Structures are given as structure tokens and as C-alpha cells.
C-alpha positions as CSV (number, residue, x, y, z in Angstrom):
1,X,29.5,81.8,49.2
2,X,31.4,81.6,46.0
3,X,30.8,84.2,43.3
4,X,32.2,84.5,39.8
5,X,31.9,87.1,37.1
6,X,29.8,86.3,34.1
7,X,31.0,87.2,30.6
8,X,27.5,88.1,29.3
9,X,26.2,90.7,31.6
10,X,29.2,91.4,33.7
11,X,27.1,90.7,36.8
12,X,27.5,88.2,39.5
13,X,26.2,84.6,39.2
14,X,25.4,82.6,42.3
15,X,26.3,78.9,42.0
16,X,23.8,78.0,44.6
17,X,20.8,79.5,42.7
18,X,17.9,77.1,42.0
19,X,17.4,75.9,38.5
20,X,14.7,77.4,36.3
21,X,11.2,75.9,36.8
22,X,10.4,72.9,34.6
23,X,7.7,74.9,32.8
24,X,10.2,77.5,31.6
25,X,12.7,74.8,30.7
26,X,10.2,73.0,28.5
27,X,9.2,76.2,26.7
28,X,12.8,77.0,26.0
29,X,13.7,73.6,24.8
30,X,10.8,72.7,22.5
31,X,9.0,74.6,19.8
32,X,5.4,75.5,20.3
33,X,3.2,73.7,17.8
34,X,1.4,76.0,15.4
35,X,-2.3,75.6,14.8
36,X,-3.2,74.2,11.4
37,X,-3.7,76.7,8.7
38,X,-7.1,77.8,7.5
39,X,-6.6,76.3,4.1
40,X,-5.7,72.9,5.7
41,X,-8.8,73.0,7.8
42,X,-11.0,73.8,4.8
43,X,-9.5,70.9,2.8
44,X,-10.1,68.5,5.7
45,X,-13.7,69.7,6.0
46,X,-14.2,69.2,2.3
47,X,-12.7,65.7,2.4
48,X,-14.9,64.7,5.3
49,X,-18.0,66.2,3.7
50,X,-17.4,64.4,0.5
51,X,-16.9,61.1,2.3
52,X,-20.3,61.6,3.9
53,X,-22.0,62.6,0.7
54,X,-20.4,60.2,-1.7
55,X,-20.3,57.0,0.4
56,X,-23.4,55.6,-1.3
57,X,-24.0,55.0,-5.0
58,X,-27.5,56.4,-4.5
59,X,-26.1,59.8,-3.5
60,X,-24.6,60.3,-6.9
61,X,-28.1,61.1,-8.1
62,X,-27.7,64.4,-6.3
63,X,-25.9,65.6,-9.5
64,X,-29.3,65.8,-11.2
65,X,-30.3,68.8,-9.0
66,X,-27.8,71.3,-10.4
67,X,-28.5,69.8,-13.9
68,X,-32.2,70.7,-13.5
69,X,-31.4,74.2,-12.2
70,X,-29.0,75.0,-14.9
71,X,-31.2,73.5,-17.6
72,X,-34.2,75.5,-16.4
73,X,-32.2,78.7,-16.1
74,X,-30.6,78.5,-19.5
75,X,-33.7,76.9,-21.2
76,X,-31.7,74.0,-22.6
77,X,-34.0,71.4,-20.9
78,X,-37.7,71.1,-21.4
79,X,-40.0,71.4,-18.4
80,X,-40.6,67.7,-18.4
81,X,-36.8,67.0,-18.3
82,X,-36.3,69.5,-15.5
83,X,-39.1,67.9,-13.5
84,X,-37.7,64.5,-14.1
85,X,-34.2,65.6,-13.1
86,X,-35.5,67.3,-10.0
87,X,-37.5,64.2,-9.0
88,X,-34.4,62.0,-9.5
89,X,-32.4,64.4,-7.3
90,X,-35.0,64.1,-4.5
91,X,-34.4,60.3,-4.2
92,X,-31.1,60.6,-2.3
93,X,-32.5,63.5,-0.3
94,X,-35.4,61.4,0.9
95,X,-33.0,58.5,1.7
96,X,-30.7,60.8,3.8
97,X,-33.7,62.2,5.6
98,X,-35.0,58.8,6.5
99,X,-31.5,57.7,7.6
100,X,-31.2,60.7,9.9
101,X,-34.7,60.2,11.5
102,X,-33.8,56.6,12.1
103,X,-30.6,57.6,13.8
104,X,-32.4,60.2,16.0
105,X,-35.0,57.5,16.9
106,X,-32.2,55.1,17.9
107,X,-30.9,57.6,20.4
108,X,-34.3,58.7,21.7
109,X,-37.5,56.8,22.4
110,X,-39.9,55.2,19.9
111,X,-42.5,58.0,20.2
112,X,-40.1,60.7,19.2
113,X,-38.8,58.6,16.3
114,X,-42.3,57.9,15.0
115,X,-43.1,61.6,15.3
116,X,-40.0,62.6,13.3
117,X,-40.7,59.9,10.7
118,X,-44.2,61.1,10.3
119,X,-43.1,64.7,10.1
120,X,-40.2,64.5,7.8
121,X,-41.3,61.4,5.9
122,X,-43.5,63.5,3.7
123,X,-41.0,66.2,2.9
124,X,-40.3,65.1,-0.7
125,X,-44.0,65.0,-1.4
126,X,-44.4,68.4,0.1
127,X,-41.6,69.8,-2.1
128,X,-43.1,68.3,-5.3
129,X,-46.6,69.4,-4.5
130,X,-45.4,73.0,-3.7
131,X,-43.5,73.2,-6.9
132,X,-46.6,71.9,-8.8
133,X,-48.9,74.4,-7.2
134,X,-46.6,77.3,-8.0
135,X,-46.5,76.1,-11.6
136,X,-50.3,75.8,-11.8
137,X,-50.6,72.0,-11.9
138,X,-53.5,71.8,-9.6
139,X,-54.7,68.4,-10.9
140,X,-51.3,66.9,-10.1
141,X,-51.6,67.9,-6.5
142,X,-55.1,66.6,-6.2
């Protein structure tokens, strides 16, 4: 058995020693990929969310929701304008709600789809009537 001195540790190296396992060789030769940073993940989520929300021209009407809230809080808009802006902002919400119920119905049976449509189809009317009742507009709700 041939042995020779190594210059690093001063020990003895065996020429017949088996090579390092492939797993260790791959770890030594390549860099381990780092996970994406938190900021990068947040930016990706925002881009994907904006693609979902702004893919339709109808969804641009959602801008009227914050306008109504800010106008009511600051008193710059009248009650009628706040009501109109809120009603306009409900249009895309109702559209998205109907789209989601149709998608759920497509992946389930017709009975569940009809039940979801009947349940969530009246959500905009429920929101408007609740707001009208809280404001004292009982005749509007009737």
C-alpha cells in the first residue's frame, strides 16, 4: 500500500481511498440557491393582485369606494354624492361575486351553484338596505 505525506495536515493520504459521495461533491461545487427576499415576494403578490383586480374596465369603478369614504369623512361630498359613489363602487363587487359563484358552480353540481347564486346574488341589495336602515331611510328599504 503506497502512502505519501500531505502538505496540508501533515498526515497520511491513502491513494486507494474512495471518492467523496456525489451528494457532498455537488454541495461543494455549486452554490445553494437563496430563497427570494420578502420584498420580492410582496412585489410579486401585488403585481398578481393588480392583474386580477384591474383586468376588466368595469373594475376601475372600485375607485369610487374610497372616494365615497373620504368624501363622507371629510364632509367634502354631499350625502347624495356619497350614496351615488358607493352605489357605483358596488357594481364591480357584484360582478366579481357573480363570477366567483359561477366558477364554484362549474366545479360543483348545479344545486350548489344555484344555492350560492341565490345566497350571494342579493348581497349588494343587502348592503344598500342595511346602510339605508342605519341612516333612517325606512321608505327606501320598503
